[in-house]
N, C-alpha and C positions, 0 to 999 in steps of 0.2 A: 602559082596563081597569086596575083597581087591583091585580090579582094576576097574577104572571108566573112562569112556570117553563119554561125552554128549555135548549138546549145551550150553556151558557156556564159559566165557572169558579165563579161565585157559586152557581149552581143545581146543578151536578153536579161533584163532586170525588172522584177524578180524572175528567177528561173521557173517558178511555178506560180503564175499569177491566178488570181481569182477572176471570175467573169465580172466585167465592169470595172476592174481595178485599173488605175493608170500604170502604164508600163513604159520602159525606155528600150527602144531598139537602136542598136549601133551596128554599123558596118565597119569592120577593120579594113582600112584602105588608105592609100596615099592621096586619093581624090579629095578635093576641098569643096566640091559643090555637087549636089544631087537631090533627088526626090525619092520619097517613099511612094510606091504605086500600090494603092490599097483597094482591094475589092470590098465594097461596103454596100449591103442591101441591093446587090445586083449591078451597081455602078462602079466605075473605076475612078478613084480620087487621086489627085497628084498633090502631095504635101511636101513642101521644101524641108530639107534636113540642114542642120547647122554643123559647121566644122568644129570638132573637139580633138584633143590630143589622141592620136591613134586612128582617127577616122571621122565618120559622120554619125549624127545622132538625131533622134526624134522622140518626143513623148506623145502618147495617145492612149485613150481608154481601150481596153480589150472588150470590144462590143459584142463579139460572138466567138464561138469555138467550133471549128478551128478558125483562127484569123489567117486570111490569105493575103500575101503581099510579095512584092519584089522591089527592086531599086532601079532607078535610072541615074547614070553617072554622066554629068553634063560634058565634061572634057573628053571622056571616052566615046561619047555619042552612042551609048549602048545601054541595054538593060542587063542587070545582074539578077538572074533567076536562080533557083535552087541548084540547077545543073551547070551554071556558068554564064559567061557573057554572051550576049547575042544582040544583033541589030534590031530586028523587029520585036515588038512586044510579045512576050511568051503567052501561051495559053494559061488559064488558071491552074491547070494540072501541074504546071512547072513552077508555080509560085511556092514560096516558103509557106509552111502550115504550122501554126503555133496553137497549142491546146491550152484551155483553161484547166484549173483544178476540177475534179480530182484526176491525178495522174500518178506516175510511177513513184513508189516509195524509194527513199534515198538508198536503202540497203541493197536494192536490186540493180542500181546503176553500175554496169560493168562487173557485176558479181560473178563468181566462178561457181557453176553448178556441176552436179554429178548425178547422172540418171541411173537409177537402179531398177531392173526387172526383178521383183522380189524373190521369185522362185529360183533364180539362178545366181544370186550374189554369194550367199553363204548360208549353210545350214547350222544354225545355232542351237537347235533343239530337235534332235531326231525323234523325240517322243510324239511330236505333233505332225509327223510326215504323213501325207496320204499314202495309202497302200494299194497295190495293184488290185483292180476289181472292186474297190471300195464303193464305187458308184459308176454309173454309165453316163457318158456324155455323147450326145448326137449319135446314139445307137451303138457306141463302142465303150467297152470297159476302160477306165483310165489305167495308166501304166506308171508304176513307181520305178524310176531309173536311178542307177548309181551315179554319184557325182561326176565321175570322169567319163561316163558313157557319152558318146556323141549324140547330138540331137538327130532324130530321124525326120525326114521330110517327104514321106509318101503321102498319098491322098488321105486327108483326115487325121494324120498322125500328129500334126503340130500341137493342137490344144490339149491333147490327152496325156502328154508326157509330163510327169511331175518329178522334180528333183529334190524338193524339201527345203529350199531356201526360205528364210523367214525373217521377221523383224528382229528376233533375237540375234540372228547372224549379223545384221547391220549394226546392232548395238555393240557387238563384240569387236567390230572393226572401225569404230569411230576414231580411235587413235591413228589408225592407218590413213583414214580420210582427212583427218585434221593435219597430219604431217604432210600429206600431199598438197594441202593448201585449199581444200574445198570449203566453200562458204555456205552452200545451200544444197540440199538434196531434193531431187525430183523423183518421186516414186511412181511407177506404174500402179494400176489399181490394187487396192489391198482389201476390198470387201469380199464377202463370201460368194463363191461362184463354183460352177462345175468345171471350168476351164482353168488352165494355168495362167492365162493372160488376164482373166478377171474383168474383161470389158463387158461381161454379161451378168452383172451382180444380181443376187436374189435378195439382198438385204443391204440397205444404204445407211444403216445406223450402227453397225458393228463391224469390227475387223474380223476377217476370216480366221477361225480357230487354227487352221493349218499354218497361218503366219504368226501365231502367238496370241491372237485375240486382242481384246481391248487393253489388258494389262501390259502387253508388250508394246503397244502403241504409246501408252502413257509414259512408260519408262524411256522409250526412244525420244519422245518430245522433250521430256525433262532433260535428258542427257545432251541432246542437241543444243537446247537453249542455254544450258550451263556453259557450253563451249562457244556461245555466240553464233551458232550455226542455225540456219533456217530450214523449214520443211515445207515443200510444195507437193500437194497431192494431185493425182489424176482425177479430174472431175468428168464423169461420164453422165451428162445430162441431156444428150441428144436421144439416147435410147437406154433401155434397161434389159435385163435378162428375161427370157420368156418364162423362167421358173419363179419370177418375183410374184408374191401374192396378189399384187394389184392387177397384173396381167392375167393371172389364173382366174381371178374373180371376173374379169372382163370377158374371158372366154366362156365361163360358166353361165354368166348372166349378162346378156347384152344390154339390159335396162339398168344395170347397176351404175352408181356414180363413177366407179373405177373405169368402166368401159369408155366413158367420155374422155379419158386421158390418152386414148389411142385413136388412130385413124383407121377405121374399118371400111372396106369397100363392099359394093353390092354383091360381089361374088363370094364374100366371106373371107377374102384375104385382107391383109392389113399392111400399113406402111412399116417398113423395117430398114435398118441401115444396110444400104446396098442390096436390099432384097433378102438379106440373111434372116431367116425366120426365128432364129434364137435371139435376135436383137430388135424387138419391136420399138418403133420410134414414138417418143412422147409428143403429144399434140398440145402446144402451148396456147391454142385458141380457147382452151377450157380453163376457166379460173381455178378449178381444183388442181389442175396440173401445176399452174404457177405457184399456188399456195403450198402444195405438198412437196415440191422439189426445189423451189427457189426462194419463196417469199415468206412462208410461215415460220413461226418460231422454231418448229422442229424440222424444217426443210434441211436436207443434207448440206446445201450450200452454206447455211449458217452453222449447223451442228458441228461440223468438223473444224471450222475456224474457232468456235468456242472451245473445242477440245484441244486446241493448241497448234493446229496447222497454220502456216504463215501465208498460205495462198493456194491458188488453183492453177493447174494447166488444164484447159478445157479441151476435151477430146472432140474432134471434128466440129470445132466451134462455129464454123461457117454454115453447118447444116441445120442447126437448131432453128425451129420455127413452128408454124401452124399448118395443120391439115396435111401432114406428110411432106411439106415443102420447107423452104427457108424464109417464108414470109414473116416479117417483123423480127428478123434475126437481130438487128442492131438493138432494138428495144430490150430484147431478152438478155443480150450480153451486158448492156448497161445496168440492168437490174441485178445481175449476178455480181458485177463489180461493186455496185452500190451496197448491196446487202453484205458482201464480204467485208467491206470497209466499215459498215455499221458494227460488225462484231470485232473487227481489229482495224483501226485506221491505217495501219502499216501493211495491210494485206496486199499481196501481188496477185493479179489475175491476167494470165496470158493464154493465148489460144493456139491450138493446132490449126493453122491456116496454111495448108500445103501449097496453095497456088498463089494467086495475086492477093496480097494482104491489104492493099490500099483501100478498097471500098469499105472494109471493116474498120481499119485502124483510123482512117480519116473521119469516121463517123463518131469519134469520141466514145469508144466502147471499151477497149481493153488496154492493158499496159504494154502490150507487145504480142509477139507470136513466135512460134518456132520458125526460124528463118531458112526454110527450104529454098523457096524460089529466088531469094535475094542473096543467099550465101552458099548453102550446102550444094545446091545443084550446079551453079556455075563453077565453083571451086573443084568439085569432084569430077565434073565433065572435062574440065581443062586438064586435070592431072591424070585421069584414067582413060579418056576417050570413049567412055560409055555413060549413058544417062541412067537414071534410077530404075528404068525398066530393062536395062541390059542392052539397049539399042546402041550401036556404034554411032557416035556423033563427032563432028569436026568442030571443035571449039578452040579457036586461037587465043593467044594471050590477050589480044585486043577485044575479042568478043567476050571473054571472061570478065575483063575489067569493065567493059561497057555495061554488062548486066549488073555487076556489083554496084557501080556508080549510079546507074539508073534507079535501082531499088533504094539505095541509101538516100539519094537526094529527094526522092518522092515521099519519104517518111515524115510524119510530123516531128518537129525538132525534139520534143521531150522523149520520144520513143527510140531514137537512134542508138542510144547506149544501153537499152534494156531489151533489145531483140535477142531472143534465145538462139544464138548462133550454134551450129553443130556440123559435124561431118559424118556421124553415125547415129543411129537410134534403133529402137525396137522394131521399126517399120521398114527400114532400108538396110541394104547390105553394109556390113562393117567396112570402114574406110580402108583398112589394111588389106582386106580380102578383095575389095574393088580394085586395088592397086597391085593385085597378084603377088602380094607379099613383099613389094618393093619398100624396104624400110626407109630409105632416104626420101622417097616421094611422100611416104606416110608422115615423116617428120616435117616435111614442108607443109603438108595439109594441116598438121597440128600447129605449126608456126603461124599460118594464116588465121587459124581459129582463135589464137590468143593475141594477135596483134590487130585484127580488124575490129571496128566498132561493134559493141554488143556485149551481152552477158553470155560468155562461152559455156556450152553444156558438154561436158565430157561423158561419153557413154561408158558404163562400167567395163573395165578390162582394156579399153583402148590404151590406157596409160602404161600397160605392161605388154602391149603388142598382141592382144587376144585376136585370133583369126577365126575363121569358120571352118567346119569340118568338111564341107562339100568341096569338090574340085573347082578350081578357078574358072573353068569353062562352063560349069553347070550353074547358071545364074539363079540365085535365090537369096532373098532377104529374110523375111519372116517365113519359117521359124529359125533358119540357120544362124541368124544374127543374134540369137538368144541363147547362146551356149553358156555353160557355167564358168564362173571365175576360178581359175586354177590357183589355189593357195600355196601350192608347192613352189617356192621362190626359184627353184632351179629351172622352172618352165617360163620364167619371166624374161622379157627382153629388158635388161637393166639399162641399156643405152637409151631406149625409148623412155623408160621411167625417169631417168635423170633429166632428159630433155623436157619432159612435161613439167617436172618440178621447177626447172629454170624458167619456162614460159609462164607458169602460174605466178612465180615470184615477180616477174617483170609486169605482168598484168595488174597485180595488186599494188605494186610500189611505184610505178611510173604514171603520174597523173594523165599524161597525154594518151597513154595506152588504155587507161581505165575509163576516162571521161571525155577524151578529146574528139574533136570533129575530124573529118576526112577531106583530103584534097588529093587530086591526081599528082603524080610525079613523073613516071616514065613507063612506057610500054614498048617492048620489043618482041621479036618472034619468040624468044626464050625467057622472057622476064616480064613481070609486072611489078610496079613499085608505086607506093602511095605515101602520103604525108599524114601524120596525126598531129593535131594542134590543140593546145589547151593553155590559156592564160599566159601566153608568151613562150611556153615550152613547145619545141617542135621535134618530132621523131620521124625519121625516114625508114620505111620498111621495104626491103627488096625480097621478092620471091623468084628465084632463078631455077629454071629447069636444067640448065647446064652451067658449068663454071663460066664466069665472066668477070670483066674488069670494069669498075665504075670509078668515076672521079667525084670525090667528096670534099666539101669544105671541112673545117676543123670540127671533128665529131668525137663523141664517146661511143665506142662499140659496146652496146648494152649486153651482148652475149659473152664478151671477153673482159670488159672493163678497161680496154686499152683506148688511149687517145690516138686518133688517126687523122690524116689529111692527104689530099692528092689521090693518086691512083691506088685503088684497093681491089684485090682479087677476092671474090666471094663465090661460094657454092651453096645452093640451097637458100636458107633464110639469112638475111642480113638486117640487123636492127640498130640504128644509129641515132643518138641524140645530138642535135646541133649544139655547139658550144659558142659562146660569145667571143 
């Protein structure tokens, strides 16, 4: 593609403008004449651009956020929208979208994350382990399981199985994580709860004693920050646990102030996450709810940032709202971001937006989201032939690329490199299991994870080839994707581990891979390829299902260090930096 506009200093100056500030927009192009097509107050304005070395330029005030615009190139007789050249003027939806501050902290741009489900990573203190029968959850006594026992997935068994993983265990393995190249941890919930997943907390101001309590949290935060690593917590502010004192008070006294924090119906039922009665939904139409959970000095949104957390991953961020709905969702998300930044100006807040992220992210709410719809789903459907529900799907290389490109180009510019890209998580089957144990395809999935734009999130154990205990034909994600990390290194796939370390090194050391924009390169039946661009550096990435031959200019093979040119045979992932 001859024309390029993305989130880099040449194209947007400053990269993080304030509302009302004068900015410079540039288009990298050989064209010498063109217009900025600007949507302003409901009208479309045509503003001439001037030729500068490397392209076209215009200065203008950032009058709104997001700023929506595209370009018209006079000689090409075409518009350049976010998804490429076209003859007719594109819809606003296809315009570039540029946000004003506040936006993504610098540390999170292209950062390498590691997700940990605390009960399953490492048991650092057996003395705080839950014991079988210690309490009853959803009518069943909990079960203490040995570390190497497989997870059971019969009806109701998922949340009652406890393995004893804790924050002390994470602390013990920070050397391992640092050597891997991890820059930030994302922890699933750590608050007191009767379940192992802890998405139904009974106390929002203390760490679960079975995870080591507040002292273990403080030690973990200190140790991480000493290493220059960050900590993001799972923020569950759509719903709470039904054992929480506020909800118990609401049940006991419908006239209490606490009752107004929830949505009760005439038949005595109440709004809950997916109707699950252990997860009553908070009602943000009530000022007390806003104050108690988000806005007040003691609100957990503020409390845990003050305690040293570096940000939030918001559980089901798109569902939060009023009256059992998502009404005023954007306002609530903006308030969480605002208050987190009041406590720490460098706080990161991203959401679990499983489906279409754009209505939320274009509303200037969050710093990004878990990139299921725009990355994990198309990549894993292409490689496995099944979607996240286990349904067989026919996703060609072209269809996979079209989805990746469509979601990427629709994102606001500042969020493109901070989307939390992933191939596995606590909610979906592990990537290696979805691929029926095919290590080479798994390595290709990992290769895409670390070469595509975004902040890649590695799910604990994926780096050593952790699989699931259930047969490949028996589709299950949660809870089977939540197995324990095997610390016996004889059980590790060292080929995969070495591969992940190589990919992380490239992500962190090659500016085009960490911060660069995206352009299409080539799509065939067995291959998709794309270009990463940043400040004059250009990297070509090939993802090939079968061995193939490609013709390259003079390049550096970033996986081998060799200089190559002409016909090159590759299999799986190819990553090449163009040389002058």
